[in-house]
N, C-alpha and C positions, 0 to 999 in steps of 0.2 A: 375230406382229406385235409391234412395240415400242410401248409407250404411256408417256405421262407422267401419273403419278398425283399429284394434289395433295390432301393430307389436312389437314383443319382440326385444329389442336392448341391446347389451352388447359388449363393446370393452375392453378386459382386459388390454390393454395398456393405457387406459384413464379413464375407469369407475371403481368406487368403488363397484358398485352393478348394477344388471340389472334394466331396466325400460321398460315401454311400450310407444311408440309414437303412437299418434292417428291421423288418416286422415279421413276427410269426403269427399266423392266423389260420383259423379253420374256414375252409371254403367249399363250395359246391363245385364239382368238376365242370359244370356247365356255366360257371361264372365267367365273365369276360375280364380281361386284364383291366379294362376301364372301371369295372365294378370294384376291383381291389383298390385301385387308386382313389376312387371316391370314398371307399371305406376308410382308408388311411386319412384322407382329408377331413372326414366327418368325425372320426372317433380317436385318431391318434395325433394328428398334427395339421391344424387348419392352415398353416402357412405354406403347405405344399402347393406349388404353382404348376399348372398344366393347362393346355388348351383342350376344349371339347365343346361340341355344340349339339348336333343332331343325335349322336350316339347310335346311329344306324348305318354307318359306312357310306354316307352320302356327302357330307360336308368336307371330309378329309382333314379336319382340324386337329385330330388327336394322333397324327402319325408320330411314331417314336421307335426307338430300338428296343426290342424285347428279346432277351437271350441272344443278343448279337445280330439280330436281323430286323429290318424295317417292317413294321406292321401298322395298321390302324388298331389302337388299343380296344376299340369298340367291337372289333371283328374277331379277336383272338380269344378262344376258349381256353381255360386252364388245362383241360384234359388234352387239348391238341398240342400243348407244349411238351408233353411226355416227360415232365420233370417236376419235382417238388421244390425246386429252387428257381425263382424267377427274378431276373435282373432287368430293370427298366432304366433306359438312358435316353437323353435327347438325341435328335438326329445329328449325324456327323456333317462337318463341312460348313456349318452355320454358327455364328456367335451365340453363345448361351446368354439369354437375358436373365433368366432365373429358373433353376431346377430343370423342368422338362420343356420349358418354353425357349425357342430359338428365334433369332431375328430373321424373318422370312423376306426382308426387303431385297437382298441380292437375288434370291430366287425369283421374285416377282419382277424385278428389273430385267432379268434375262427373258422372262416370259413376255413382257411388254415389247422387248426389242425385236421380236419376230412378227410384229403386226398381227396379233391373234384376233382378228375381227374381219368381217366381210368387207371387201373394198370393191365397189362397182359404181362408177359415176354415170353409167349409161342410163338413158331414159327407161322408165318402166314400160312394159307392153302397153299398147294403145287401149286395151280393155281395162287398164288400171289394176290388174291383178298382180300377184306376186310372180317372181321369176320361178318358173317351173323346172323340175328335174324329173328324169325317168328314175324308176327304182334302181336301175343299174348304176346311174350316176350317183345316186345317194349311197349306195352300197360301197362305192369306191373309197369313201372316207368314214364309213360307219364306225369302225373300230376306234379311231382316234377321237371321236366325239365323246367318249366315255371318261376322259380325264377329269378328275375332280381337284387337281392342283394341290394335292396333299404333300408333294415334294418327296415322297418315299423313293421314287425312282432316281431323281437327281442326286439326293443325298446318299444313295447307295453306290454312286459312280466314282471309281478311283480317279478318273480324269477331273471331276469336279472337286474332289478332296484336295487335289494338288493346285487347282486354279479355279476360284469361284467365278472368274470371268467367262469360263466355258458355259455356253448357253444351257447345256444339259439336256437330258432326255425329255423332260416335260415340255420344255420350250419347243423342241423339235417335233414332238407329237402334236402340239397345238398348231405349229406351222403346217405340218402335214395335213391337218384337218381342213385348212383353207387352200393350200397349194393345189389339192386335188378336188376342190369344190368347183363344179362346172359354172357356178354363178359368179365366182370371184374373178377379178382381173388384175391381181397383184402377185401372182405366183412368181414372176421373174424377180420382183423386188425381194421377196422372201428368200428365194434361192440365192440371190446375190449376198444377202445378209449371212446366210448359213454357209456360204462358200468362203468365209473369212477364217483367219487363223483360230479364232475361238469358237468357230461354228462346228458344223457336223463332222468335220474330219478329225476332231479331237476324240471322237468315239473310237474305242478300241475293241468293241464287241465283247465285253466281259460278261454280258447277259445278267449282271446284277440287277439292272433296271427292270427287266421283264420278270425276274423272280420276285422283286419287291412290290410290283404294282398290285394294289388291292382290287383293281378293276379288271385284271387279267388282260390288259391291252398287250398286243404283240409289238412291243416297243422297238425291239431290234429290227423287226421286219419293216416298220414305218421308217426308221432311220436309214435302212438300206434303200428303201424306195426314194427317199429324198436325195441320197447320194447319187442314185442312178439318174434321177431327174436332172441333177446338176451336170453330170457327165454327158448326158445325151442332149441336153438343151431342150428336152421335150417334157411335157406334163401329161 
């Protein structure tokens, strides 16, 4: 099939404002959008800037807006877009460094703010083995372990668009993963962080995040559980 590919372009060192470059190409319906961008970079314009790494939906580096919705470019097949016109843009809410590359530091700063790591200063069991969990304790936070930090959820959130200080869905998901981990001892600290003005209460349950997540995490459910933990004072 033949498609029309429109790609957002902006180099702050040379351009006064963004533009779209248009490419017409013959593609296989099973091609991924990442394949099209690699084709552009290899055969049309080597200056095109984008992030990509594993190309298998694991690293999360190639998150971008495709036909107005956040996706991983490596996971979207041309045929599943149901259109012969494809528009590719950078994620919203973050500064464009060049073309499809955005500054991820505000996103990672918010992620780091929720202490996304196991905190437990208690002595290990006398037998020296790891801290054990039952299958039920592990299942309690299984869903939120799947986050790959692609930022697709956070940059689809209207609350984040209006204020990048909002910690955002991805940070709350990663806080959830440790708040409900039976081995962790810092749940109260995280809940206090998320109970601030730019914390969990900025969520308006738009469901954009759940729709955008390439890992199909039940993000709004996780956010609701964190809110309930704050209100009840229990984990």
